[in-house]
C-alpha positions in Angstrom: 2.1 -31.3 -39.6 1.4 -28.9 -42.4 -1.9 -27.0 -42.2 -3.0 -25.3 -45.4 -5.1 -22.1 -44.5 -6.5 -19.8 -47.1 -8.4 -16.7 -46.8 -12.4 -17.1 -47.3 -13.4 -13.7 -49.0 -16.9 -14.7 -49.3 -17.5 -15.3 -45.8 -15.4 -12.2 -44.1 -12.2 -10.7 -44.9 -10.5 -11.9 -41.9 -11.8 -15.4 -41.7 -9.2 -18.2 -42.0 -9.9 -21.9 -42.5 -8.0 -25.0 -43.2 -8.0 -27.1 -46.4 -7.4 -30.9 -46.1 -4.3 -31.9 -44.0 -2.1 -33.6 -46.3 -4.6 -35.5 -48.2 -4.1 -35.4 -51.8 -7.6 -36.9 -52.5 -9.4 -34.1 -50.8 -7.4 -31.3 -52.8 -9.6 -29.8 -55.2 -6.5 -28.7 -57.2 -5.0 -32.1 -57.0 -5.5 -32.7 -60.9 -2.9 -29.9 -61.5 -0.1 -31.3 -59.3 2.4 -33.5 -60.6 3.5 -36.9 -58.9 6.7 -35.3 -57.9 5.1 -32.2 -56.2 2.6 -34.6 -54.3 5.8 -36.6 -53.3 7.5 -33.4 -52.3 4.4 -32.3 -50.2 4.4 -35.6 -48.5 8.1 -35.1 -47.5 7.2 -31.5 -46.1 4.5 -33.2 -44.1 6.8 -35.5 -42.4 9.3 -33.1 -41.7 6.7 -30.8 -39.7 5.8 -33.9 -37.9 9.3 -34.7 -37.0 9.9 -31.3 -35.8 6.7 -31.2 -33.9 5.7 -27.8 -35.3 2.7 -26.5 -37.0 2.2 -24.1 -39.9 -0.5 -21.6 -40.5 -0.4 -20.9 -44.3 -1.4 -17.3 -44.9 -0.8 -14.8 -47.6 0.4 -11.3 -46.7 -2.9 -9.7 -47.8 -4.8 -12.2 -45.7 -2.4 -11.6 -42.7 -2.8 -7.8 -42.8 -6.6 -8.3 -43.1 -6.7 -10.6 -40.0 -4.7 -7.9 -37.9 -1.3 -9.9 -38.0 1.5 -7.5 -37.6 5.2 -8.6 -37.5 8.1 -6.9 -36.0 11.7 -7.3 -35.1 12.7 -8.6 -31.6 14.5 -5.7 -29.8 16.6 -5.1 -26.9 15.6 -3.0 -24.0 15.5 -2.7 -20.3 13.8 -5.1 -18.0 13.9 -4.5 -14.3 12.9 -7.4 -12.0 9.5 -6.8 -10.4 7.3 -8.7 -7.8 3.6 -8.3 -7.4 2.6 -8.8 -3.9 -0.5 -8.1 -1.7 -0.3 -5.1 0.6 -2.6 -3.7 3.3 -3.0 0.0 4.1 -2.8 0.7 7.7 -2.7 3.8 10.1 0.7 5.2 11.0 0.8 4.2 14.7 2.5 7.7 15.4 -0.6 9.5 13.8 -3.3 7.8 15.8 -4.8 9.3 19.1 -7.1 7.5 21.4 -8.1 10.3 23.9 -9.3 9.4 27.3 -10.1 12.2 30.1 -7.5 12.7 32.6 -9.9 13.2 35.5 -13.1 11.6 36.3 -16.1 13.6 35.7 -19.7 14.0 33.9 -19.9 14.9 30.2 -21.4 18.6 30.3 -20.6 19.3 26.6 -19.5 17.8 23.3 -17.8 19.9 20.8 -16.9 17.3 18.2 -18.4 14.1 16.5 -17.4 11.3 14.1 -16.2 12.8 10.9 -15.3 16.1 12.1 -11.8 17.5 11.1 -10.2 19.0 14.2 -6.9 20.9 15.0 -4.2 20.0 17.5 -5.3 21.5 20.8 -9.1 21.8 19.8 -11.3 21.2 22.7 -13.5 17.9 22.1 -15.6 17.9 25.2 -16.1 19.7 28.7 -16.6 17.7 31.8 -17.8 18.8 35.2 -15.3 17.1 37.8 -15.3 17.2 41.6 -11.9 15.4 41.3 -10.5 18.3 39.5 -12.2 20.9 41.6 -10.7 19.4 44.8 -7.2 19.4 43.1 -7.5 23.2 42.1 -8.7 23.8 45.9 -5.8 22.0 47.3 -3.5 24.1 45.1 -5.1 27.5 45.9 -4.8 26.4 49.8 -1.2 25.6 49.4 -0.6 28.8 47.3 -2.3 30.9 50.1 -0.2 29.1 53.0 3.1 29.6 50.8 2.4 33.4 50.5 1.7 33.7 54.4 4.8 31.7 55.2 7.0 34.1 52.9 5.4 37.1 54.7 6.1 35.6 58.1 9.8 34.8 57.1 10.3 38.1 55.7 9.0 39.8 59.0 11.0 37.6 61.1 14.2 38.3 59.1 13.4 42.0 59.4 13.1 41.8 63.3 16.1 39.7 63.5 18.1 42.6 61.8 16.8 45.2 64.3 17.7 42.6 67.0 14.2 42.4 68.3 13.4 38.8 67.6 15.7 35.6 68.4 17.4 33.4 65.8 15.2 30.6 66.8 12.0 32.4 65.7 13.9 33.1 62.3 14.7 29.5 61.8 11.2 28.5 62.6 10.0 30.9 60.1 12.3 29.5 57.3 11.2 25.9 58.2 7.6 26.9 58.0 8.3 28.5 54.4 10.1 25.4 53.0 7.3 23.3 54.1 4.6 25.6 52.4 6.8 25.6 49.2 7.0 21.9 49.2 3.1 21.7 49.6 2.6 24.0 46.8 4.9 22.3 44.5 3.1 18.9 45.2 -0.4 20.4 44.6 1.0 22.2 41.3 2.5 18.7 40.1 -0.9 16.9 40.8 -2.6 19.5 38.4 0.1 19.0 35.7 -0.6 15.4 35.9 -4.1 16.0 34.7 -3.2 18.2 32.0 -3.4 21.7 33.8 -1.0 24.1 32.4 1.0 26.9 34.0 -1.2 29.5 32.2 -4.3 27.9 34.0 -2.5 27.8 37.3 -1.7 31.4 37.1 -5.2 32.5 36.7 -6.9 30.2 39.2 -7.1 32.7 42.0 -9.1 34.9 39.7 -11.4 32.2 38.5 -15.2 32.6 38.5 -17.5 30.5 40.7 -17.9 27.1 39.3 -14.8 27.3 37.0 -12.7 25.2 39.3 -14.7 22.0 38.4 -14.6 22.5 34.7 -12.3 20.0 32.9 -11.7 19.9 29.3 -10.7 17.0 26.8 -8.5 18.4 23.9 -7.2 16.7 20.8 -3.3 16.0 21.0 -3.1 16.0 17.1 -4.9 17.3 14.0 -6.9 15.0 12.0 -10.3 13.4 11.8 -12.4 12.1 14.4 -13.3 8.5 13.6 -15.0 7.4 16.9 -16.8 9.0 19.8 -18.0 6.7 22.3 -19.6 9.2 24.9 -22.8 10.9 25.4 -24.0 13.9 27.4 -24.5 13.3 31.0 -22.3 10.1 31.2 -19.7 9.7 33.7 -16.2 9.0 32.5 -13.1 7.9 34.5 -9.5 8.9 34.2 -7.5 6.3 32.1 -10.6 4.4 31.0 -11.6 3.5 27.7 -10.9 6.1 25.0 -13.8 8.3 24.4 -12.5 9.9 21.1 -10.2 8.2 18.5 -8.6 10.7 16.1 -6.4 9.7 13.1 -4.1 11.6 10.7 -4.1 9.8 7.5 -2.1 12.3 5.7 0.7 9.7 6.0 -0.2 5.8 6.2 1.6 2.5 6.4 1.5 0.1 3.6 2.3 -3.4 4.9 3.4 -5.8 2.1 3.0 -9.5 2.7 6.4 -11.0 1.3 6.4 -14.8 0.6 9.3 -16.8 2.0 10.8 -17.5 -1.6 10.8 -13.8 -2.4 12.3 -12.7 1.1 15.8 -12.6 -0.7 14.6 -10.3 -3.6 13.2 -7.5 -1.1 15.2 -5.0 0.8 15.3 -1.4 2.2 15.3 1.5 -0.3 13.5 -0.5 -3.3 10.6 1.6 -5.1 7.3 0.2 -4.8 4.1 1.3 -6.7 0.5 0.6 -5.3 -2.1 -0.2 -7.6 -5.8 -1.1 -7.3 -7.6 -3.9 -9.0 -8.2 -2.1 -12.2 -4.5 -1.1 -12.5 -4.8 2.6 -11.6 -1.8 3.7 -9.8 -2.8 5.2 -6.3 0.7 5.9 -4.8 4.3 5.3 -4.9 7.2 5.0 -2.2 10.2 3.1 -1.0 10.6 0.4 1.5 11.5 1.7 5.0 12.2 -1.6 6.7 11.5 -5.4 6.3 10.3 -6.7 9.7 12.5 -9.5 11.1 9.6 -11.7 11.8 7.7 -14.3 9.8 4.1 -14.7 10.5 3.4 -18.2 11.6 -0.1 -18.4 10.0 0.6 -16.8 6.7 4.1 -17.8 6.5 4.9 -14.3 5.2 7.2 -11.3 6.3 6.2 -7.6 6.3 8.1 -5.1 4.2 6.8 -1.7 5.3 6.3 1.4 3.2 5.6 4.9 4.7 3.3 6.5 2.0 2.6 10.1 1.6 -1.4 10.2 1.4 -1.9 14.0 1.5 -4.7 13.4 -1.3 -6.3 10.7 0.8 -6.4 8.1 -2.0 -5.3 5.3 0.3 -7.9 4.1 3.1 -6.7 2.3 6.0 -8.0 -1.3 5.8 -7.9 -1.2 2.0 -6.0 -4.1 0.2 -3.9 -3.1 -2.8 -1.1 -4.6 -5.3 2.5 -3.5 -4.6 4.7 -3.8 -7.6 8.3 -3.9 -6.3 11.4 -3.0 -8.4 13.9 -5.6 -7.3 16.9 -4.7 -9.2 18.6 -2.3 -11.7 17.5 -2.5 -15.3 19.7 -4.6 -17.7 19.5 -4.9 -21.4 17.9 -8.0 -22.9 15.9 -9.5 -25.8 12.4 -8.5 -25.2 9.2 -8.8 -27.0 5.7 -7.5 -26.1 4.2 -9.9 -23.5 1.0 -10.4 -25.6 3.2 -11.8 -28.4 3.9 -14.9 -26.1 1.3 -17.6 -26.2 1.1 -21.2 -25.1 1.2 -23.9 -27.8 1.0 -27.4 -26.9 1.9 -26.5 -23.4 5.1 -24.7 -24.5 5.8 -20.7 -24.4 5.9 -19.8 -27.9 6.1 -16.8 -30.4 4.9 -16.9 -33.9 7.6 -16.4 -36.6 6.9 -15.9 -40.3 7.9 -18.3 -42.9 7.7 -18.4 -46.7 4.4 -20.2 -46.4 2.9 -18.3 -43.6 3.6 -18.5 -39.7 4.6 -21.1 -37.3 4.9 -21.2 -33.6 8.6 -21.3 -32.1 9.2 -22.4 -28.4 10.9 -19.8 -26.5 12.3 -19.5 -22.8 11.1 -16.5 -20.9 12.7 -14.5 -18.2 11.3 -11.4 -16.2 8.5 -9.2 -17.1 8.2 -5.4 -16.5 5.4 -3.2 -17.8 4.0 -4.7 -21.2 7.4 -6.4 -22.2 8.9 -9.9 -21.3 12.5 -11.1 -21.5 13.3 -13.8 -24.1 16.3 -15.9 -22.7 16.5 -18.2 -25.7 14.6 -19.1 -28.9 14.5 -15.8 -30.6 17.4 -13.5 -31.4 17.6 -9.8 -31.5 16.5 -8.3 -34.8 14.7 -11.6 -35.5 11.2 -11.2 -37.2 8.1 -12.4 -35.0 4.5 -11.8 -34.6 4.1 -8.8 -32.5 0.2 -8.4 -32.9 -2.1 -11.3 -33.5 -0.4 -14.2 -31.9 -3.7 -15.3 -30.2 -5.6 -15.2 -33.5 -2.8 -17.6 -35.0 -3.1 -19.8 -32.0 -6.9 -19.9 -32.1 -6.6 -20.9 -35.8 -4.1 -23.8 -35.0 -6.5 -25.1 -32.4 -9.4 -25.0 -34.7 -7.5 -26.8 -37.4 -6.3 -29.4 -35.0 -10.0 -30.4 -34.2 -11.0 -29.9 -37.9 -8.3 -32.5 -38.9 -8.8 -34.9 -36.0 -5.0 -34.5 -35.4 -3.6 -33.9 -31.9 -1.4 -30.9 -31.6 
């Protein structure tokens, strides 16, 4: 079908409209046409219908005014990319759920939600009768071990002077061994609740009441995101965490990979993470693809360990992951905006002697703002690089105006 379109300068410099479609009776310039020209026009009309194509007649000046720009199809690199949903999660090795190691009453709190703490920082002080008892047992065992050592030294000295019997020496040695074992047991019990050698060395010089003081400390540096305890509250060893600390300078990005895409995703591929407006938040590489498919979502998980020193990514946030699935290869490509759907066929507009017509193309992969052309357009062939949607809109307008189905 041949669509005669001209530029209406009286209405707008960029307004295009359609004259009568193949109807000589409605052509105002029909009086100047010869019979042979009319017959030739009729032949052209039939040719367009046979080819199933449409033509937008437009002069070079009108095309320029309407923002139509042509270019030549070039060759370039298009690497395969996948766009998949991803969820930001805590790095499991950088989360600390802190519980007290002894039972006690919260006497003082040093950190709250939102506070940033260093590794080893004191979070809370407890008053603990349990700890006081363990420390007392240690001090008693330490005193008994010292007495047993002194007794053994005295008996060995007497034995050398032939004053005491060998049986007394053996008895002193047995007592010393028992005292040593008791001291080691008491020491190990204190180590099990977090008491260091430095604290043990100063226990016998501790002030009154100090034996009952237990401290809850941060095992890693990070931010306190939860505190579930108040002053005066009794807490138990091994109970529910009273502090949760996270270090989000490194996070996990778990990408949901659909079954049909699993063969394209592997370790080491580069991934770019974007938010909804297209802003790039971070980059990384796939560290591993978990060998399990979720039964509910029917997706696998590809995990990326992301450096988040600037804290752009928040655990629980959903982002778009763009995965480079292969090395770039040279292909014929055009700007993605140059490709439009005409009569349910992917097409580009190409210039003709009379204007522009859509040409069906077969597309391949896309990367950035370019799309691969597998067939339908050759390298260095002219096409409409800007304004394809304007031409498509005019075709649709003309189709309704003529009463023809395109």
